[in-house]
KOLRONU-560454 format. One record per residue: x, z, y of N, C-alpha, C in turn. Coordinates in Angstrom, 2 decimals. Last residue first. Example, Ala and Ser with C-alpha at 12.3 -4.5 7.8 and 13.67 -1.06 7.14 Angstrom:
BEGIN
    n.c1    n.c3    n.c2   ca.c1   ca.c3   ca.c2    c.c1    c.c3    c.c2
   12.85    7.08   -2.25   13.67    7.14   -1.06   12.90    7.87    0.03
   13.19    7.80   -5.69   12.30    7.80   -4.50   13.20    7.80   -3.30
***
This chain:
BEGIN
    n.c1    n.c3    n.c2   ca.c1   ca.c3   ca.c2    c.c1    c.c3    c.c2
   15.36  113.09  194.43   16.80  113.36  194.53   17.58  112.06  194.38
   12.37  113.13  196.31   13.18  112.51  195.27   14.65  112.83  195.50
   10.06  115.68  196.92   11.24  114.96  197.42   12.03  114.40  196.25
    8.00  117.49  196.58    7.69  116.05  196.58    8.82  115.20  197.11
    8.45  120.11  196.29    8.37  119.63  197.67    8.04  118.14  197.76
    8.64  120.28  193.55    7.52  120.95  194.19    7.34  120.49  195.64
   11.02  118.82  193.18    9.77  118.34  192.59    8.56  118.96  193.27
   12.83  120.46  194.48   12.59  119.12  195.01   11.29  118.55  194.45
   12.73  122.72  192.76   12.31  122.82  194.15   11.98  121.45  194.73
   13.79  121.65  190.38   12.44  122.19  190.40   11.90  122.25  191.82
   16.34  120.92  191.30   15.45  119.91  190.73   14.00  120.39  190.74
   17.30  123.43  192.05   17.12  122.39  193.07   16.21  121.28  192.56
   17.48  124.67  189.54   16.56  125.19  190.54   16.26  124.14  191.61
   19.46  123.10  188.43   18.14  123.10  187.81   17.09  123.65  188.77
   21.57  123.81  190.07   21.06  122.45  190.16   19.68  122.34  189.50
   21.91  126.51  189.31   21.63  126.17  190.71   21.03  124.77  190.81
   22.55  126.25  186.63   21.31  126.92  186.98   20.91  126.58  188.41
   25.05  125.00  186.95   23.98  124.30  186.24   22.62  124.91  186.60
   26.54  126.93  188.26   26.28  125.68  188.93   25.13  124.92  188.28
   24.93  130.12  187.61   25.97  129.12  187.40   25.63  127.89  188.22
   23.68  133.09  186.37   23.98  132.36  187.59   25.13  131.40  187.30
   20.94  134.25  184.29   22.33  133.85  184.54   22.44  133.16  185.89
   18.29  134.57  183.66   19.24  135.56  183.15   20.69  135.18  183.37
   16.17  133.13  184.55   17.08  132.48  183.60   18.09  133.45  183.01
   15.02  134.88  186.32   14.22  134.47  185.15   15.09  133.78  184.12
   17.13  135.02  188.15   16.71  136.22  187.42   15.92  135.85  186.18
   17.22  132.47  189.21   18.36  132.93  188.42   18.01  134.17  187.61
   14.72  132.48  190.57   14.99  131.51  189.51   16.13  131.99  188.61
   15.12  134.46  192.48   14.08  134.65  191.47   14.32  133.71  190.28
   17.10  133.21  193.99   17.41  134.45  193.27   16.38  134.74  192.19
   15.65  131.03  194.99   16.83  130.79  194.15   17.20  132.04  193.36
   13.70  132.30  196.53   13.29  131.51  195.37   14.46  131.26  194.42
   15.31  133.52  198.50   14.45  134.34  197.63   14.04  133.58  196.38
   16.61  131.25  199.68   17.36  132.35  199.07   16.51  133.13  198.08
   14.49  129.72  200.66   15.43  129.14  199.69   16.16  130.25  198.95
   13.37  131.49  202.49   12.59  131.08  201.32   13.49  130.51  200.23
   15.54  131.64  204.30   15.02  132.85  203.65   14.22  132.51  202.39
   15.90  128.97  205.17   16.94  129.64  204.37   16.42  130.87  203.65
   13.15  126.65  204.67   13.95  127.58  205.48   14.85  128.41  204.57
   13.17  123.25  203.70   12.84  124.63  203.37   13.72  125.55  204.20
   13.42  120.22  202.74   12.78  120.85  203.89   12.29  122.25  203.51
   16.49  118.94  201.70   15.24  119.57  201.31   14.68  120.39  202.48
   18.74  117.16  201.61   17.87  117.27  202.79   16.49  117.82  202.42
   20.66  117.10  199.75   19.45  116.34  199.43   18.38  116.46  200.52
   22.55  118.74  201.00   22.91  117.38  200.60   21.68  116.52  200.37
   21.18  121.16  201.29   21.59  120.40  202.48   21.89  118.95  202.14
   20.84  121.87  198.60   19.67  121.70  199.46   20.01  120.90  200.71
   23.51  122.07  197.70   22.62  121.05  197.14   21.43  120.79  198.06
   24.30  124.27  199.31   25.01  122.99  199.37   24.16  121.85  198.83
   22.58  126.28  198.49   22.50  125.79  199.88   23.20  124.44  200.03
   23.46  126.58  195.84   22.08  126.20  196.12   21.97  125.62  197.52
   26.12  127.41  196.26   25.83  126.19  195.51   24.43  125.68  195.85
   25.67  129.81  197.60   26.40  128.73  198.28   26.14  127.39  197.60
   24.45  131.26  195.58   23.65  130.87  196.74   24.34  129.78  197.55
   26.68  131.58  193.88   25.47  130.89  193.40   24.63  130.40  194.57
   28.35  133.10  195.49   28.77  131.75  195.07   27.57  130.94  194.62
   26.81  135.43  195.68   27.12  134.66  196.89   27.54  133.24  196.54
   26.79  136.30  193.03   25.53  135.91  193.67   25.78  135.07  194.91
   29.60  134.74  191.30   28.90  135.86  191.94   27.59  135.37  192.54
   30.02  133.04  188.15   30.01  133.10  189.61   29.25  134.33  190.10
   32.37  133.22  185.52   31.01  133.41  185.98   31.00  133.64  187.49
   35.11  130.84  185.73   34.54  132.14  185.44   33.13  132.25  186.01
   37.41  128.67  184.42   36.14  128.73  185.14   35.43  130.02  184.74
   40.83  127.74  184.57   39.81  128.68  184.12   38.59  128.68  185.04
   42.89  125.31  183.45   42.04  125.64  184.59   40.88  126.49  184.11
   46.10  124.48  182.60   44.95  125.27  182.17   44.16  125.67  183.41
   48.19  121.92  181.91   47.39  122.47  183.01   46.17  123.17  182.43
   49.33  121.06  179.58   50.20  121.67  180.57   49.45  122.34  181.70
   48.33  121.38  176.40   47.78  121.11  177.72   48.64  121.83  178.75
   49.51  122.36  174.18   49.75  120.95  174.46   49.18  120.54  175.82
   48.54  124.87  173.84   49.81  124.75  174.55   50.15  123.30  174.87
   46.37  124.60  172.21   46.10  124.68  173.65   47.39  124.59  174.46
   47.79  124.60  169.76   47.03  123.43  170.19   46.81  123.47  171.69
   48.87  127.05  169.15   49.75  126.07  169.77   49.01  124.82  170.21
   47.07  128.58  167.74   47.10  128.75  169.19   47.90  127.65  169.87
   47.63  127.80  165.06   46.32  127.58  165.65   46.37  127.59  167.18
   50.32  128.47  164.69   49.87  127.12  164.35   48.54  126.80  165.02
   50.28  131.20  165.29   50.99  130.28  166.18   50.56  128.84  165.94
   49.00  132.23  163.06   48.33  132.28  164.35   48.97  131.30  165.32
   51.00  131.72  161.16   49.66  131.16  160.99   48.91  131.13  162.31
   53.18  133.22  162.09   53.29  131.77  162.02   51.92  131.12  161.91
   52.13  135.83  161.85   52.56  135.32  163.15   52.63  133.80  163.16
   51.60  136.17  159.06   50.53  136.12  160.05   50.93  135.51  161.37
   52.56  134.87  156.30   53.26  135.16  157.55   52.24  135.06  158.69
   50.42  134.75  154.58   51.64  135.41  154.13   52.49  135.79  155.34
   47.14  135.41  155.98   48.33  134.58  155.79   49.51  135.41  155.30
   45.02  137.11  156.53   45.15  136.57  155.17   46.44  135.81  154.93
   45.01  137.95  159.19   44.82  138.95  158.14   45.11  138.43  156.74
   45.38  135.71  160.75   46.32  136.82  160.90   46.23  137.78  159.71
   43.23  134.15  160.06   44.58  133.67  159.73   45.57  134.82  159.79
   41.23  135.73  161.18   41.26  135.53  159.74   42.63  135.05  159.29
   41.76  135.46  163.91   41.93  136.77  163.29   42.00  136.65  161.77
   41.11  132.74  164.22   42.48  133.19  164.49   42.74  134.52  163.81
   38.42  132.84  163.58   39.30  131.96  162.81   40.75  132.40  163.00
   37.37  134.52  165.47   37.38  135.00  164.09   38.26  134.13  163.21
   37.61  132.93  167.79   38.46  134.11  167.64   38.52  134.58  166.19
   37.68  129.36  167.34   36.96  130.63  167.39   37.87  131.81  167.11
   39.73  127.31  169.49   39.39  127.75  168.14   38.66  129.10  168.22
   40.49  126.84  172.06   39.75  125.79  171.38   39.29  126.17  169.98
   41.49  128.82  173.62   42.40  128.29  172.60   41.70  127.26  171.71
   39.30  129.29  175.30   40.62  129.08  175.89   41.58  128.43  174.89
   36.18  127.77  175.01   37.20  128.60  174.39   38.58  128.27  174.95
   34.54  125.95  176.07   34.20  127.34  176.37   35.27  128.28  175.85
   36.16  123.07  177.46   35.82  123.92  176.32   35.39  125.29  176.83
   37.25  119.75  178.13   36.56  120.96  178.55   36.19  121.76  177.31
   40.18  117.76  178.71   39.17  118.30  177.81   38.52  119.52  178.45
   42.07  114.87  179.27   41.36  115.99  179.87   40.28  116.46  178.89
   45.06  113.15  179.00   43.94  113.70  178.24   43.37  114.91  178.96
   46.25  109.95  180.06   46.27  111.40  180.19   45.00  111.93  179.54
   48.24  107.03  179.83   47.09  107.81  179.34   47.32  109.29  179.60
   50.49  105.52  180.17   49.34  105.21  181.02   48.08  105.97  180.62
   52.31  106.29  178.25   52.55  106.68  179.64   51.36  106.44  180.55
   50.77  107.55  175.23   51.25  106.46  176.07   51.39  106.91  177.53
   51.93  110.35  173.42   50.89  109.84  174.30   51.46  108.71  175.15
   53.58  109.69  170.25   53.23  110.47  171.42   52.13  109.82  172.23
   54.95  108.74  168.02   54.59  107.82  169.10   54.25  108.58  170.39
   55.40  111.03  166.57   56.51  110.10  166.72   56.23  109.08  167.83
   54.01  113.96  168.20   53.99  112.86  167.26   55.12  111.88  167.53
   54.34  115.67  170.41   54.95  116.02  169.14   54.93  114.93  168.11
   51.21  115.72  172.07   52.67  115.86  172.12   53.16  116.13  170.71
   48.72  114.45  171.53   49.04  115.01  172.84   50.55  115.13  173.02
   48.81  113.65  168.84   48.61  112.65  169.90   49.05  113.19  171.25
   49.16  116.03  167.45   50.16  114.97  167.31   50.04  113.93  168.42
   46.84  117.44  168.17   48.16  117.96  168.52   49.20  116.86  168.48
   44.85  115.85  166.98   44.91  115.97  168.44   46.28  116.48  168.88
   45.36  116.31  164.31   45.49  114.95  164.84   45.61  114.98  166.35
   44.74  118.99  164.16   46.13  118.59  163.93   46.38  117.17  164.43
   42.04  119.16  164.43   42.85  119.58  165.57   44.32  119.18  165.41
   40.86  118.59  162.06   41.11  117.45  162.94   41.93  117.84  164.16
   40.12  120.54  160.34   41.56  120.30  160.47   41.88  119.15  161.41
   37.77  123.04  160.02   38.06  121.77  160.69   39.56  121.62  160.87
   36.71  125.40  159.18   37.19  124.49  158.15   37.58  123.12  158.72
   35.99  126.71  161.64   36.92  127.31  160.69   37.52  126.33  159.71
   35.92  124.26  164.35   35.38  125.30  163.48   36.40  125.73  162.44
   36.88  123.63  167.72   37.06  123.37  166.29   36.54  124.55  165.48
   36.02  121.84  170.73   36.31  123.06  169.99   36.36  122.71  168.51
   35.09  120.50  173.80   36.00  120.38  172.66   36.24  121.75  172.03
   33.33  119.57  175.86   32.96  120.62  174.91   33.79  120.53  173.62
   34.42  116.20  176.18   33.61  117.31  176.68   33.29  118.27  175.54
   37.28  114.47  176.76   36.44  115.00  175.68   35.73  116.24  176.19
   38.74  111.59  178.10   38.02  112.82  178.38   37.15  113.22  177.19
   41.47  109.98  179.30   40.66  110.13  178.08   40.06  111.53  178.13
   42.13  108.09  181.97   41.83  109.48  181.64   40.96  109.45  180.39
   44.51  105.50  182.34   43.30  106.00  181.69   43.28  107.53  181.63
   45.46  102.56  184.08   45.74  103.95  183.76   44.42  104.60  183.34
   46.19   99.19  182.88   45.43  100.17  183.66   45.94  101.56  183.31
   46.73   97.02  181.12   47.31   97.10  182.47   46.53   98.04  183.38
   47.35   98.30  177.78   46.45   97.72  178.79   47.03   97.92  180.19
   48.70   99.54  175.79   49.35   98.36  176.38   48.48   97.70  177.45
   47.02  101.65  175.07   48.41  101.92  175.44   49.10  100.76  176.12
   44.53  101.09  174.12   44.69  101.17  175.57   46.13  101.38  176.01
   44.79  100.90  171.31   44.09   99.87  172.06   44.42   99.89  173.54
   46.11  103.15  170.49   46.73  101.86  170.20   46.08  100.73  170.97
   44.27  105.11  171.23   45.55  105.01  171.95   46.21  103.66  171.71
   42.28  104.72  169.29   42.00  104.47  170.70   43.29  104.26  171.48
   43.71  105.53  167.02   43.16  104.18  167.09   42.85  103.79  168.53
   44.22  108.23  167.62   45.33  107.28  167.49   44.88  105.82  167.57
   41.47  109.24  167.66   42.29  109.15  168.87   43.48  108.19  168.72
   39.87  109.74  165.54   40.11  108.33  165.84   40.96  108.15  167.11
   39.42  112.43  165.48   40.38  111.89  164.51   40.70  110.42  164.76
   37.37  112.77  167.35   38.74  113.10  167.73   39.76  112.50  166.76
   34.68  112.44  167.11   35.50  111.25  166.93   36.98  111.50  167.23
   33.28  114.68  167.76   33.33  114.33  166.33   34.21  113.11  166.06
   33.48  114.66  170.59   34.20  115.66  169.80   34.34  115.24  168.33
   33.87  111.38  172.00   33.06  112.49  171.53   33.87  113.40  170.61
   35.52  110.31  174.86   35.54  110.32  173.40   34.78  111.55  172.94
   35.40  108.34  177.73   34.90  109.53  177.05   34.96  109.33  175.54
   37.61  107.27  180.11   37.10  106.97  178.77   36.66  108.28  178.12
   38.07  105.91  183.26   37.67  107.11  182.54   37.07  106.71  181.19
   40.76  104.36  185.03   39.59  104.25  184.16   39.34  105.59  183.46
   42.07  103.42  188.10   41.97  104.50  187.13   40.66  104.38  186.36
   43.45  101.98  190.08   42.77  101.30  188.97   42.64  102.26  187.80
   43.68  101.96  193.59   43.71  102.72  192.34   42.90  101.99  191.27
   43.31  100.74  195.97   44.18  100.05  195.02   44.28  100.78  193.68
   41.78  102.49  197.45   41.15  101.24  197.00   41.99  100.51  195.96
   41.52  105.75  197.26   42.58  104.74  197.18   42.00  103.47  196.58
   39.25  107.26  197.28   40.20  107.48  198.37   41.34  106.45  198.38
   37.91  106.41  194.97   37.30  106.19  196.28   38.32  106.32  197.41
   39.51  107.18  192.88   39.26  105.74  193.06   38.66  105.45  194.44
   39.31  109.95  193.30   40.61  109.28  193.38   40.42  107.78  193.59
   36.55  110.42  192.89   37.17  110.72  194.19   38.50  110.00  194.35
   36.12  109.79  190.21   35.47  108.99  191.26   36.16  109.19  192.61
   37.68  111.82  189.00   37.94  110.40  188.72   37.37  109.51  189.82
   36.34  114.07  189.95   37.73  113.83  190.34   38.11  112.37  190.12
   33.86  113.85  188.65   33.91  113.76  190.11   35.33  113.48  190.60
   34.57  114.20  185.99   33.96  112.94  186.41   34.03  112.76  187.92
   35.64  116.82  186.14   36.44  115.71  185.62   35.89  114.37  186.11
   33.44  118.29  187.14   34.67  118.17  187.93   35.53  117.01  187.45
   31.61  118.17  185.07   31.27  117.55  186.35   32.51  117.33  187.20
   32.87  119.74  183.16   32.78  118.30  182.93   32.42  117.56  184.21
   32.66  122.23  184.67   33.91  121.73  184.08   33.87  120.22  183.89
   30.60  123.70  185.92   31.04  122.44  186.48   32.32  121.87  185.90
   29.54  125.95  184.75   30.26  126.13  186.01   30.93  124.85  186.51
   28.30  126.00  182.26   27.53  125.61  183.44   28.23  125.73  184.76
   30.05  128.72  180.73   29.16  127.57  180.64   28.51  127.29  181.99
   33.42  129.73  181.47   31.97  129.97  181.44   31.17  128.67  181.43
   36.21  127.95  180.00   35.56  129.11  180.61   34.05  129.06  180.52
   38.56  125.33  180.83   37.91  126.24  179.91   37.18  127.35  180.67
   40.11  122.39  180.77   39.20  123.13  181.64   38.36  124.02  180.75
   43.25  121.23  180.37   42.19  121.91  179.63   41.38  122.73  180.62
   45.10  118.24  180.84   44.40  119.39  181.42   43.31  119.91  180.50
   48.40  116.89  180.80   47.09  116.99  180.17   46.42  118.26  180.69
   50.10  116.34  183.97   49.87  117.06  182.72   48.49  116.80  182.14
   52.37  113.87  185.33   51.16  114.70  185.39   50.91  115.28  184.01
   54.61  111.87  187.27   54.38  112.80  186.16   53.15  113.67  186.39
   53.05  108.88  188.70   53.96  110.03  188.75   53.67  110.97  187.58
   51.25  106.85  189.02   52.35  106.64  188.08   53.37  107.75  188.08
   49.09  107.41  190.50   50.20  106.75  191.20   51.39  106.50  190.28
   47.49  108.82  188.82   47.02  107.49  189.23   48.11  106.70  189.93
   48.92  111.24  188.67   48.85  110.36  187.51   48.46  108.94  187.91
   48.39  112.27  191.21   49.77  111.94  190.83   49.79  110.99  189.64
   45.60  112.63  190.99   46.16  111.74  192.02   47.59  111.31  191.66
   45.43  114.55  189.00   44.87  113.21  188.77   45.43  112.20  189.77
   46.62  116.74  190.29   47.17  116.25  189.03   46.71  114.81  188.76
   44.86  117.02  192.47   46.28  116.72  192.71   46.93  116.16  191.46
   42.46  117.63  191.14   42.56  116.45  192.00   44.01  116.05  192.21
   43.12  120.04  189.91   42.83  118.87  189.08   42.92  117.59  189.90
   43.53  121.65  192.19   44.60  121.48  191.21   44.36  120.23  190.35
   41.04  121.55  193.46   42.21  120.99  194.14   43.37  120.75  193.18
   39.46  122.85  191.51   39.15  121.48  191.95   40.37  120.82  192.57
   40.48  125.37  191.44   40.73  124.52  190.27   40.42  123.06  190.62
   39.54  126.10  194.08   40.95  126.22  193.67   41.28  125.29  192.50
   36.76  125.67  194.19   37.65  124.89  195.06   39.11  124.95  194.61
   34.47  126.48  193.03   35.57  126.13  192.12   36.64  125.35  192.91
   32.45  126.89  194.83   32.93  128.05  194.08   34.02  127.73  193.07
   30.84  123.64  194.54   31.24  124.85  195.26   31.76  125.91  194.29
   30.71  120.58  194.42   31.16  121.53  193.41   31.74  122.76  194.12
   30.18  118.75  196.35   29.08  119.61  195.95   29.49  120.66  194.92
   32.38  117.14  196.59   32.16  118.13  197.64   31.04  119.10  197.29
   32.13  115.30  194.54   33.06  116.42  194.35   32.88  117.50  195.40
   28.86  114.36  193.59   29.98  114.25  194.53   30.85  115.49  194.44
   28.19  114.08  190.05   27.86  114.54  191.40   29.10  114.35  192.28
   27.17  111.71  187.48   28.08  112.65  188.11   27.60  113.02  189.51
   26.88  109.46  185.17   26.11  110.64  185.56   27.06  111.68  186.15
   27.72  106.15  186.08   28.15  107.42  185.49   27.29  108.56  186.03
   26.89  103.05  185.44   26.39  104.15  186.27   26.68  105.48  185.60
   28.26  101.46  183.52   28.24  101.08  184.95   27.83  102.22  185.87
   30.21  101.84  181.02   29.16  102.68  181.59   29.11  102.38  183.09
   31.15   99.80  178.21   31.15  100.08  179.64   29.97  100.95  180.04
   32.62  100.81  175.25   31.39  100.33  175.87   31.36  100.77  177.33
   35.10   99.81  173.08   34.83  100.58  174.28   33.62   99.97  174.98
   35.36  100.02  169.48   35.10   99.30  170.72   34.84  100.29  171.86
   35.43  100.34  166.62   36.60  100.51  167.46   36.47   99.78  168.78
   32.89   99.87  165.48   34.07   99.20  164.92   35.33   99.33  165.78
   33.76  103.12  165.39   33.36  102.05  164.47   32.45  101.09  165.21
   34.27  104.66  167.67   35.33  104.43  166.68   35.02  103.35  165.65
   33.66  104.07  170.89   32.93  104.03  169.63   33.93  103.69  168.53
   33.99  105.55  174.04   34.68  105.08  172.85   33.78  105.18  171.63
   32.78  104.46  177.12   32.59  105.39  176.01   33.19  104.77  174.76
   34.07  104.19  180.49   33.74  103.63  179.18   33.52  104.76  178.19
   34.26  103.29  183.94   34.10  104.29  182.90   33.60  103.63  181.62
   34.28  101.28  185.73   35.41  102.21  185.80   35.37  103.24  184.69
   33.38   97.96  184.51   33.09   99.31  184.98   34.38  100.10  185.11
   34.22   95.36  184.05   32.79   95.65  183.96   32.44   97.01  184.56
   36.88   94.86  183.89   36.26   94.68  185.21   34.79   95.06  185.22
   37.52   95.10  181.24   37.88   96.21  182.13   37.25   96.08  183.50
   35.99   94.45  178.52   36.02   93.81  179.83   36.26   94.91  180.86
   37.79   94.96  175.46   36.90   95.42  176.53   37.07   94.60  177.80
   37.68   92.80  172.68   38.50   93.33  173.76   37.59   93.76  174.91
   35.93   93.74  169.75   36.01   92.91  170.95   36.87   93.59  171.99
   37.55   94.25  166.60   36.79   94.74  167.75   36.98   93.83  168.96
   37.22   92.00  163.88   38.10   92.60  164.87   37.27   93.06  166.08
   34.91   92.89  161.26   35.40   91.97  162.29   36.28   92.71  163.29
   35.92   94.43  158.17   35.16   94.39  159.42   35.77   93.42  160.41
   35.78   93.37  154.96   36.73   93.46  156.06   35.97   93.36  157.37
   33.52   93.15  153.33   34.50   94.22  153.07   35.44   94.43  154.24
   32.18   90.94  154.27   31.49   92.22  154.23   32.47   93.37  154.10
   34.03   88.94  153.94   33.58   89.24  155.30   32.83   90.56  155.37
   34.22   88.88  151.16   35.37   89.33  151.95   34.94   89.73  153.36
   31.69   87.84  150.51   32.06   89.18  150.05   33.22   89.74  150.87
   31.90   85.31  151.69   30.86   86.24  152.16   31.20   87.67  151.75
   33.95   84.17  150.18   34.14   84.36  151.62   33.14   85.36  152.17
   32.68   84.06  147.67   33.87   84.88  147.86   34.11   85.18  149.34
   30.62   82.22  148.17   30.28   83.60  147.78   31.45   84.55  148.00
   32.17   79.97  148.72   31.27   80.51  149.76   30.90   81.95  149.46
   33.38   79.63  146.24   34.21   79.93  147.40   33.36   80.53  148.53
   31.15   78.95  144.69   31.89   80.17  144.38   32.76   80.59  145.56
   30.47   76.53  145.90   29.50   77.63  145.90   30.20   78.96  145.64
   32.71   75.01  145.33   32.39   75.32  146.73   31.42   76.50  146.83
   32.44   74.83  142.55   33.60   75.50  143.13   33.33   75.90  144.57
   30.09   73.34  142.35   30.12   74.69  141.79   31.27   75.49  142.38
   30.94   70.94  143.53   29.85   71.70  144.14   29.83   73.14  143.65
   32.90   70.16  141.71   33.29   70.45  143.10   32.21   71.28  143.79
   31.34   69.70  139.41   32.41   70.70  139.38   32.80   71.13  140.79
   29.76   67.59  140.34   29.12   68.86  140.03   30.14   70.00  139.98
   31.72   65.62  140.63   30.94   66.03  141.80   30.29   67.39  141.56
   32.65   65.28  138.02   33.54   65.88  139.03   32.79   66.36  140.25
   30.02   66.29  135.70   30.72   65.32  136.53   31.63   66.03  137.53
   30.19   67.74  132.49   29.80   67.89  133.90   30.65   66.95  134.76
***
């Protein structure tokens, strides 16, 4: 075989080797364009942040019946945005009472009240919690401040990913970067099902230590904000607030009676139910929201 043929065969083999390596080794994730948006969604594979130009959120003034926890979260977020000490926050409690809405609204409110604020919101999905260290390594050195937000955070009986979250929040050798704070919402105060905690108590050699291991996760959140089922008056205040904001043409007596009928058919009262009623009412009135 001639030298030219030998060289061609070698080049062909090298090309094949390079192609195999490129398949096995993923490309480096693209650096996020922080100027593209104030909010991003984390994708652990290939480890990229995707901009969200239009965030699905409501104005913070529309979150009625939660004024106490609203003010606490706003103050905590405001201090963090200024580089002052602030706590990780766990928003827990009744469904539909505005936990995730409050996180998104607080982020927008802080950026709106301070033009120099450069606060970014990053959402990480529950199933991607184990990739938190990878996310932290990307944003820890970025010239911005970040709220890392996980909606509906909870763990099942055979789920051990909560240990990764504990190490990231506090206690790990690296810990949480100074420019990052973690906000989570959950229906469970301790993020773990009660039967899981009770099972640990009944089967462990040292029940107290086993339960402490599970419950200590929520202790990593310095700020606990409880959301409870709303009263009828609170529910009607929410409905009236939405109706006024969207300028719906309806008298108060009709609004009240229809809103109460709506909540009765749903079997519950909450901020979510109030907004669903407003959507239905606006549709019937031919008004765009």
